N, C-alpha and C positions, 0 to 999 in steps of 0.2 A: 732593522726588522728583517725577517728571513721572506723573500716572497715566494707565494706559492709556484712550484715549477711548472704545474700547469699551465698557468697563466704566465707568468714570464715567460715562457717558449714556445705559446700560442698550440699549445699541442691539442692533438685530432685524434681522437680513436672512432675507430670503424670496426662494429659488427660487436662493440664491448660488452653486450649482454649476452650475445650468446656463445662465444667462443674466449677460452683461455691461451691458448696454444696461439703465440703472437710472435708477428712480424714488426720490428722496428725499423722506418723508413729514415736514415739521415742525408741531408742535401750538402752540396758544396757552397764553396763561397760565389757570392754574386746571385747565386739563385735561391729559394725556399721549399717548402714542401710541395709546393705544387707542380715541381719540375717529376715528382712521382705520379702525377694522377694515369698518365697512359699504361704505366706498370702495373698499379693497384687496381686499375680498370681489367685486368685480364686475370687476377685471380679468382678464383671459386671464394664462394662465401663459406670458407672453413677455418679461417682464422680473424683474430681480433689484430689489428693493424693500425699502428701506432705512428704518427708523422708529427713534427713539430719543427719551428725555425729556431736555428741557432740565434745564441744572442748577437746584438749587433743587426741582422736580420731580419729578411720578411717583416712580420708583424709580430715579434718577441718584442718585449717592453722596452724600447728605448731606454727609459731611465735606468735599466741593468746594466747597462753596458759601462765599462769604464776601462780606457788602453792601461791602464797600471795594473787591474785585475786580469783583463784578456791577453796578458801580452806574452802568454805561453800555451798552448794545444792543451794544459792538464785542466785548466779553468773551464774550456768547454765538455773536457770529459766528466768534471763534476755535475754539471747540468744533466750530462745522460744521465748519471748514475741515480743523479735526484728525478728523474721521470720515471725514472725503472723502478726507484723506491716508491714514489708517490703512488705508483699502477700497480705494486707488487708483480713486476715481470721478472722472472726467470725462466731460465732456459729457454730461453727464444732464439728469433734468429734476426741478424742485424743485418740489413742494407744499407751501406754506407759509402755517399760519391765522395770523392776527392777528398778533400781536408778534413772531413768526417769518418774516413778510411783511419787514418793515425788518430783522430778523436776515440774513436770506437775500441781500437785497438788497446788504447790507454786505459780505456774503460774497462775492458775485457779482463787485461793482466790483473788488473787491482782488483775486481769482482768478476772471477770467471764463471761464479754461479748463474750471472745476466745472461749469458750467450752459449748456447750449444753450437750453433752455426755462425758462420760470418761471410758475408758477400762484400769484397770491397772491389767497388768500380773506378777505375783511375785514380789510383791511391798511390800516394808516393811518401816515405820517408825523409825525402829530402832532395827539392828543387834544383839545389846549388854545385854545380861540378866540383868534385875534390878529386884529389890525386888516385886513381884508380877506381872512379866511380862517376858514370855521367849522368847527372842528374836533368839536364835539359836546358840548365841557365847559367852565364858566366856570369861574375859582378857587377861588370860594366851594362849587360843586357838588364840586370834587375833593376840599377841606379836608373838607365833611363825606361824603363817600366816606373819606379817609383815617381821621376820627373814627372813625367806625363801626366800622371793619375793627380800630381801636384797642379800642375801648370794649367791644363784644363781636361778638368775631370770629364765632361760630358764628350769631349771629344774622343777622351781615351777611351770610355766606353763602347764608344760606335766601332771603331777599329778592332779594338780585343775581343768583342762579344759576335763579331764575324770571323774570327781568327780562331777562337774557340771553338765554337759551333761547327765550324772547317764542312757548312753544306751550302756552296752558293748556290745549289739549282733549288733549296727550301730555304728562302731570305726571310721567311716568316720565322724562322726558329731563331737566328739571331736577333730579329728585332724584339723576340718575348725576351732572350735572355738580356738584351739592353735595357728592356723595360724594366726587370728586376735589378740588375743593377743600378739604374738611375735613381730608384727607389729609395737607396741605402744613402744615406748623408756620406758627401765626399768625406769627411774627415774619419768617420769610423772606417767608410771602406779603404782608406788610404791604411788607416792602424791594420785592421786586419791582415789586407794584404802584407804588409811587412813582417806579422806574425807569421804567416803562412811560409812565405817566401824565404825567409830565412830559418826557417825549423831544422831540425836534424833529429830523428827519431830511431835512428839507425838502430842506434846500440838497445833498443827494449825490444826489437822484433826476436832475437830468440826465447826471449820469455812468454811469447805468445801460444797458447798450446790448444787454442780453440781452432776447430776445421773450418779450411778456411778456402773458400774462392776467390780467386783473382780474374776480373774481367778487365782487359784492356782491348782498346780500339787498336785498327793497322795504322793509323796515322791520329796522334793526339800532341798538340802543340805544347802542352804543358806538362806531359807525362811522357816521354818515350818510353820504347819498347824495354831497353835494358834496365829500366826501373822496376816494370815489372817482373825480368826475370829474375833481378834482386831481390824483392818482396818473394817470390818462388823459391829462391835459394836462402834466405834468412828464416823463413816464418817454417818451421817444421811441418802440421800438417799441413800443408797446402798444395793447390793445384791452379795452375796458370790457364784460362781459356780466352783465348783470341776473337773476338766478336765481328763479325761483317759489318763492320761502321766503321767510318771516320769521324774524326774531334774528340773533346774530352767529354761529351754529353750522350753517349749511346743510350742512355733511359730516355732520352728525348729523342734525339734522330733515329733511332732504331728499338725502341721499347718491344718491341715484339721478339727480336732475337733476347734482349738480354732476361725480359719476364720469362722466354722459354729454358733458358740457363738457370735462372736462378731455380725453377720448378722443378730441371732436373735435378739439382744437387740439395734439394731439400724434400 
């Protein structure tokens, strides 16, 4: 039986009755739609804003997740397209963090009428280093990460959340991220992490024709600057902007700067 996508992915619609011009916010691994709360609070009431939880995370229907189905990012792109279809979303703006950047890219390539502009925050087409490509991780580093997740998930969460947030002077940010990571079933988190960190979507980038803003922080443990530059080189209609922030979550640690960049772009 086909699940209602609005229930399946815990979709939230703000200003749904007043406006049709839409911004869709998509979160990254380990977080949920609440990661955008500071950003959406800064927007004037002139957009319909749509937020959702990726399958396997947040308050998405846990019964919808299958490691066999969600063994690649195309299945997540299917979910995004289903949400757009259910809400009659077209010619919208997509703001996507981390893995949702590639999910949104796949969706926009498949159905370009859905989005007129895209903002990709800390996105990466491939996390693993390759010949002539610096993705940020070696095979050994990923094996160590997966092993740590499997051996003691909650200990791994504590260390990873602090490193990914990279704002030691604001420990509450890392605690909040650790809380959302801890809420994910460890087996699901490990399955999703493997799909993300072992993915490679470099080959699809030239197919994306949507106007795209790439937002990157100065220091990001998950996505080095070289990756952002690679995206900028291989997405034809894109521009790169470096946010004055550290860590993989500038929409949380530097929400004002991210909001301003998005507003200037759209």
